[in-house]
C-alpha positions in Angstrom: 121.5 18.8 49.6 118.5 19.2 51.8 117.9 18.4 55.5 116.4 15.0 54.8 119.9 13.8 54.0 121.4 15.0 57.3 122.2 12.4 60.0 119.6 11.9 62.8 122.2 13.0 65.4 122.7 16.3 63.5 118.9 16.8 63.5 118.7 16.1 67.2 121.5 18.4 68.0 120.1 21.1 65.8 116.6 20.7 67.3 117.9 21.1 70.9 120.2 24.0 70.1 117.9 26.0 67.8 114.8 25.0 69.9 116.4 26.2 73.1 117.2 29.6 71.5 113.8 30.0 69.9 111.8 29.0 73.1 114.0 31.3 75.2 113.2 34.2 72.9 109.5 33.2 72.9 109.5 33.2 76.8 111.2 36.6 76.8 108.5 38.0 74.4 105.8 36.6 76.6 107.5 38.0 79.7 107.8 41.4 78.0 104.0 41.5 77.7 103.9 41.8 81.5 106.0 45.0 81.3 103.1 46.6 79.3 100.4 45.0 81.5 99.2 42.8 78.6 97.9 39.5 79.8 98.6 36.6 77.3 97.5 33.0 77.3 99.6 31.1 79.9 99.6 27.5 80.9 96.7 26.2 78.9 98.4 23.0 77.9 99.6 22.3 81.5 96.0 23.0 82.8 94.6 20.6 80.2 97.0 17.7 80.9 97.6 18.0 84.6 94.3 16.4 85.6 95.0 13.5 83.3 98.8 13.1 83.9 98.7 13.8 87.7 97.0 10.6 88.7 99.2 8.5 86.4 102.3 10.2 87.8 101.1 9.5 91.3 100.3 5.9 90.5 103.8 5.2 89.0 105.6 7.1 91.8 106.9 10.0 89.9 105.0 12.6 91.9 106.2 11.1 95.2 109.8 11.1 93.9 109.4 14.7 92.7 108.1 15.9 96.1 110.8 13.9 97.9 113.5 15.6 95.8 112.0 18.9 96.6 110.8 19.7 93.1 108.8 22.8 92.5 105.0 22.6 92.6 103.0 22.5 89.4 101.6 25.9 90.2 105.0 27.5 90.6 106.5 29.9 88.1 109.7 27.7 88.0 107.7 24.5 87.1 105.6 26.3 84.5 108.6 28.0 82.9 110.4 24.6 82.8 107.3 22.9 81.3 107.0 25.7 78.7 110.7 25.2 77.8 110.4 21.4 77.5 107.3 21.7 75.3 109.2 24.1 73.1 112.1 21.6 72.8 109.5 18.9 72.0 108.0 21.1 69.2 111.5 21.6 67.9 112.1 17.9 67.8 108.8 17.3 65.9 109.8 20.0 63.4 113.4 18.8 62.8 112.7 15.1 62.8 109.3 14.8 61.1 108.0 18.0 59.5 111.0 19.9 58.1 112.1 17.1 55.8 108.6 16.6 54.5 107.1 20.1 54.2 107.5 21.8 50.8 109.0 25.2 50.2 111.4 27.6 51.9 112.1 27.6 55.6 109.8 30.7 56.2 106.9 28.8 54.6 107.6 25.7 56.8 107.8 27.9 59.9 104.6 29.7 59.1 102.7 26.5 58.3 103.9 24.8 61.5 103.0 28.0 63.5 99.5 28.1 62.0 98.9 24.4 62.6 99.9 24.6 66.3 98.1 28.0 66.8 94.8 26.4 65.4 95.3 23.4 67.8 95.9 25.8 70.7 93.2 28.3 69.8 90.4 25.8 69.1 91.3 22.8 71.2 93.7 23.4 74.1 92.5 26.8 75.3 88.8 26.1 75.0 89.1 22.7 76.8 91.2 24.4 79.5 88.5 27.0 80.1 90.1 29.9 78.3 87.7 30.1 75.3 88.6 30.2 71.7 92.1 31.7 71.4 91.9 32.7 75.1 88.9 35.0 74.5 87.2 34.1 77.8 89.9 36.0 79.8 92.1 37.9 77.3 91.7 41.2 75.5 92.5 41.4 71.8 95.9 42.9 72.6 96.8 39.8 74.7 95.6 37.4 72.0 97.6 39.3 69.3 100.7 39.5 71.6 100.5 35.7 72.2 100.0 35.0 68.5 103.1 37.2 67.6 105.3 35.5 70.3 104.0 32.1 69.2 104.7 32.8 65.5 108.2 34.2 66.4 109.1 30.9 68.0 108.2 28.9 64.9 109.9 31.3 62.5 113.1 31.4 64.6 113.0 27.7 64.8 112.7 27.3 61.0 115.2 30.0 60.2 117.7 28.8 62.9 117.4 25.2 61.8 118.0 26.2 58.1 121.1 28.1 59.1 122.3 25.2 61.4 122.0 22.7 58.4 123.8 25.1 56.1 126.6 25.4 58.5 126.8 21.6 58.9 127.1 21.1 55.1 130.1 23.4 54.9 
C-alpha cells in the first residue's frame, strides 16, 4: 500500500510532524555555518515578498494587530526564524499532500527531485529578484553557497525519508 491511499488527516499529521523535525535540523545546519564564519543565503524569500505582502497586511489590519500584540519586527531574528519554520512546514504540506503521492520512485528520489526543483526556484528566481544574484553569488562565497545547498537538500531528504517512515509506521 502506498501513501496515496492514506487518509488526508494522516498526511497532514505526518507533514506537520516530519516537517517540524526536518526544518529544525535545517535551521540548525544553517546556524552551524555561523560557527565556522560561513555566510549562507538568509531571508531571500522574506525580502522578496515583504514589499508585496506588507501593504496588503497593513490594509487588512493584520500589521496593526501584530504591532498591538507586540509581535516581533520583520527584521528580528525571532520573526525570521519563525517565518523560515512556517515556510518549511508549508513545503512539507506540499510534499505530503500533492507531490509524494504523484512522484515516481523511492523516497530518496522524490526528496532529491523536490530539493532540486525548490533549489532551482530559489537560485534562479528568489535570490536574484531579492538582490542576492544567482544562488546568492552577489554576496556569498562558494563555501556559503555549498553549505546552503547541503542544508537545503538535507531538509528535503529528511522530509522524504521521515514521511516514508511515518507512513510505514501508520500501516502497521
